[in-house]
N, C-alpha and C positions, 0 to 999 in steps of 0.2 A: 465573357469570360474566355470561348475559343479565339475569338479577337488579341485580346489578350495576351494569354500565351502565343498565338503564333509574332507576335508583334518582339515577344521576348526573346523569340527562337532568332528573330530574323536581328534583334541588335546585337545575340551572341556571335553570329555570320560573322558582320561588321565587326564587331570589337576582334574576331580573331583573324579578318582580315587583315588588320592595322595594326598584326602585333609586331614592337616597334624590334628594331634592331638591334639598340643601344644593350642589352640587358644583358647582365653577369653571366657567365658561365652557372652561379650557383642557381642563378634566379632561371634561368633555359629549365638544368633540373627540374626545379619546381613546377614549371609550366608543364614540362612533356607530364610530371604526374598528375596535374591537377587534369592537362586534358584527358588524357585513359580514364582517369576516374571517369569525366564528365563521357567521354564515348561509354562504358558501364551503363553508366545512368541511364543513359539514350533506347538504348540498346533493351534493358528492363524497360519501358516508357513503351516503347515500340513494341515488342509481347506481346506488353499488356492488351494497348489500341487496336491489336492484332486478333486478339480473342475478343474486348466487344465489337467490333465492327463484325467479325466469326457473328456469332450472336445474331445480329441486326439484321445479316443481309439473310440471316435463318427464317428469321424468324418471317420476312420481306417476301423472299421463297415460298415458303407455306402458306400467307395469304394469298398470294397469285395462282394459287390452282398447282403449283411446281409437282413431278410426283415424287414419292417418298426416295426414290433411286435412286433423282436426279439432284434430289436436296442439298444444296452445297457444293454441287462446282460449279470456275470460275471465280470460287473467293479466294484461293491459295494465288491462282493466278494475278486478282488486284491487287494484294500483298507484295508482291513478285514488281510489277510494278512499278507502287511506287517509292519500295526502295532503288531502283536500274537493275534489279535481280531479276535473275527466270521461276521462271511458272517454279518449280521443283525449289529454289530454292527460299519462295516465298511458301511454299508448302511446309519445309523445315521449321523458318522464324513461327508457323502456326501450331505445330502439334508442340512445339518446345514451349510457346508461350500456352495453350491449355493444363504445359506439366508444370511447367511454373504458380502456372495460379493457381490452379485446382490443386495438386499433392507435392510440389516441393514450396511452400512459403517461406523456408530461412534462405535458398540458393536466388532467391528472389528480391530476397533483403539486401542480401550482399550485393548483389548485382544495381538496386536501389540505392544502396551507400557506395558507388563506386569502385568494387574491392572485385568483382570475377566476371568478365568478360563473355557476353554470348558463346565467346566457340564452350571455355571451358561451364560454363554449365547446360552446355549443347554436350557435355562429354557426360557431366550427371546422370545427365538423361537417358542417355546412349548405352552405359552402364549400369542401369536399372531396368530397362524395360520393361525386364522378363519375372521385374518383383512383384509383390505384392502389397496394395496401394499399407499396409500397414508397413511392414517391407521399406519398401522406396523412403517413406516416411521417415523414417527409422535412418537412413542413408544417411538423409541428410540432412536431419538431428545432431548426427554422428561430425558433419562430415563441417558443417555450414552453419549450427547455430552458435557453434565458439568460434568460428573467424578460421579452423584452422586451414580450408578448398583455399583461401582468398591467399594465402605463404605457396603455396604445390606449384608445382611447371607441371606442365600439360601430362607427364606421362605419370607422373608424380600422383596428381588426383586422377588418374586411369586404374592406375594399380590399385589408387588404397578403394576408389568405389567397389574396382573389380573384387576386392580381397573380402570387405564388407557383403556384398553380396552374394559371395562361393559359400564364407559363415553363417547368412542368414535364411537361404535355399538353396544350398547343393542343388536337391532336382531340380529345382526350377533352371538353373541355370545352366547345368547339362541338356535338357530337353530342349535349351536356346544353341548349345555347341551342335545338337545331332539337325534342328531344325536350319543351320545356317552354313550344314556343307551343300543344301540342296541349292543355297544362290553361288557355289562353284560358277565362274563367268573369266571371259577372257576380252578386254577393254581396248580399244589404241585411243589417244590422245596426240594433240601435236606437240611436240617440246621446238626448241630456241634451234638454230641454224639445220635445220630441213633434217628432222631427227623426229623420232616417234617414240613414244614411252607405250608399251605394250602391257596390261598386268593383265596378272593373272592370279584368280582369287581363289585358295583354293585350300583346305583342312590341314594344317599344321602338318601332320603325318605326310602327308602328300607334298608339301611346299619345301620340307627341310631335305626329305630326298632326294626333289630336282635339282634342288639349293647343291644338296653333298656331290653330286654325281659331277653337276658341272666343274666346279671346284676343283674334284679330282682329278678331269682329266685338260685344265686347266694345268694344272701343276706339271702336272706329270711331262705336257709340252714344252712346258717352261725350263725342267729340267734337263729334256733335249735342242734345249737350241732353240727351241722359237721365241723367235725375236718379237713376237707381240705380246701386249701387256693381260695380266690377270685377267682384267675386267675384256681384254675384247676378245683373248680365247671366250673364254664364260658365254658372252654374246654369241658368237660367225658357231658354236657346236649347238646352239640353240636352235638357231638357224636351219642348221645341217641336220642335224636329228628330226626337227620337225619337219622343213620341206622335201629330207632324202636328197640332196642338191648343194653342192656345193655354195658360196656367201656368193661367188661371182655369178652363178648361173642366170640367168638368165627366166625373167618372171612370166607367168603363164595365167597371170587373170589380167584385165582391163583398168587401168587406171588412166586416168582424165586433166591432161594437161590444159590449161587453157594459160593461153599466151599472145603479145598483138604480132600481128605480121611483121614490121619493121625490126622486133626482137627477133625473131623466128627465125628471119636470114640476116640478122650479125650487126642489123644498119643503127639500133640504137641494145639501152639499158634497161628498158621497160621492165618493172616483174611481173612474175605469172602469179601464176593459181591453180592449186592440185590440191583438186575436191578429196576432200576429208582432212588437207590439211591446212594452207591457205598460202602465204606469199613467198612464191622463193625466188630464189636470183634467177636475170638473165643467164650469165654463164654456166649456171648449175643445169637451166632448165633444157640451153641448148645441149648440154653435153647428154641431156639426157636423151632428148630424141635423136643425137648420135648414134648413140649405147640401141635403143628402140630396134631404127631401125638396119642394125647390123647384125643381132644379134636374132629381134621380132619379128611377126610381122603388123608394122606403125598402119593405122590409120587415121587421116587427116578432116577433117567435118568444119568448116568455112562456119563462121559466125561473125553476122551482117549486124553495124555499129551504125547508130543516127549521130555522126558527128560534130552536131552539136552541142548534145547535152551525151553523150557518150552511153547511152538508154540502148542495150542489145534485144533486138528488133527484129533477129529473126536467126534461121539458124537452118545450114546447106543439111538436104534430107538424101544426100547419095552414100550418105558416108555406112560401111558396109561393119558388122562383128562389133556395133554399141547398143544401144539403148535405141530406142527410134519414139516420134512424138511429141506429143506436146509437156508433153511431164519433163521428161528432159531437159525442155529447153530452157520451161522455169526454173529448175533443177542445179542449171548450169547459168544464166541469168542472175541468182541468188544468191551463186556458190556456192549453192552446199547448205547452206544455216539456215535455223528458222528465222522467216522473219519478223515475228513480235521480239519489239524490242528488248534486248538485254538475256534475253533466251539462251542462244547461241549452241542449242545443241540439233543434230542431222537432220535433213527436211525427210519426211517420209512420205507423204501428203501432199497432192495438188490442191491447194483453199479457192472454191469460188471467192470472190471477197464480197460481192453481190451470188446471194443463194441463185443458185440455181434455178429453186423449186419456184423463184420469186423475178426468174427471166431474166435470171444471171446468164450471158452467152459462156461458153468451155471458149476463150480467144486467153493467149496470154498478159491480157489488157488487165483482165478479166478470174488472172489467177496469180496466184501467191506460194511460195514453199511454207511449208507448216513441222513442224513434228507433231505425233498424233497428240498428246497432249495438246497442246494448243488450236490442234485442230478443234479437237470435242470441246472449250475449252469458251472457244468463238458457239457452240450452240447452247449454252445457259442462258437465263435468263440476265433478258434487261444490253447483253451484247452486239456491238453494229460493229460495220466495218464500211467503209466506202473507199475507192478509189479517186485519190486528188489527181485533178488532169491539171499541172505547170508545165516548164519549160522543161523541168529537172527531169531527171530517172525519174521510172517505177515508183510512186511512192504511195502507200496504204493508210490512211487513218484509222483508229481500234478504240470504239468509245466503249466503255465501261458504265456498270450499272449505274454506278455515283456522277454518270457523267463526267469523270476524266479521258482528254484525250492521246493521245499519243502517237506519232509517224510515225512510219518506218521506211525507208527508201532504197531503193536494190544498191549494192554494191557497187563500185565503180568496177566496171572490165578491168582489165591490163592493159599498159598505154595508154588508157585516159588524164589526161590533165583537167582538172577540174578549176576553175577560174570565175571566183565570184568578188562582186563587191564590197567593202563593209558590212554593207545594209542589208544583202542577199547571204552573206552569209552568218549575220545575227538571227535574219526571219525564220532560217534552215536551222539552224541550234536551237530557237524558242519552242521548236514545232514537233520535233524528239520529245 
């Protein structure tokens, strides 16, 4: 049965890859719709399969004697790896699958029929999370049994589900709102063109007030002849109010910029890397260094690279005003991002590939940078990791409880150019 199912999936993939280009526009529109229906049905199948996998893995962990508090560890990470997504995304799919299979059958049916996407099913699950099973089932029936949800926009579906939740159990919705206030926070995410998003989650009263103040200041400045746009003025005002300095003032925090020596001295255009952001163009990096040298204290730490492979093998230890030690080297080598494939979370811990208690040494070759979640997952039943020694950069192979293997290579440092034969490239892609 499984082999037959996999054959059908592979046949569908081959058919899609060979999609003819001589279609009429009407046929192209029909194909787009059919493919969207297929994506929705596939998402439903993934959700159901994830729930079944969790049940089986939990039973195996209980049978193996795993203590109750740790039963379930690592399952969401396996799902994320299988979908080429982060462990967080794997946990989200698993949670959605549980809700759909146990509490929202009409929503699941719409997905299986190809009429509701995974994201819109997630909206319904999110907006009804605070309701009792009975009330959640009623929202499911009223919006999905009739198929109304299939024709709504994301925003329309959100409002409809929220409205029903407020009518069915206003006290639960109010309690949820009060709890949400405790989850206020600030986060930083990279944006294109050497920009960043600073996201602030606030209670609605505070958020509206902050926005109104910034808007008023910007409009006043524009009325007085300030040439900056309204958006620029609001952003600059926010920076000035938070830091107490003008937007041109020099920062007084450490910011790690990694660049090749040739790019540093202006003899190449190799991209540089800003910790926490990613790649930046060489002219921007040189301008940044110049500004830092004239306005703040600038410390230079030398990194040593193996020319043949581009592997980062050592770090100068004579720099001042910077975190010292092996963990800093590992985080620099891995460019600040968790080494678990498709995770992308910031590095928080240096993990021994071969466990320390098993004799694994505390060396750069036996360490990888991981986020806290992925480091905990590695301790779950059936998970293993091994250092892969090859002529390529630092490589770690992770083996999951089901025997699937995933390889992670340290990113290439700025200035290093990869040169592979076709066969070598194919082998590296298949190992990922």
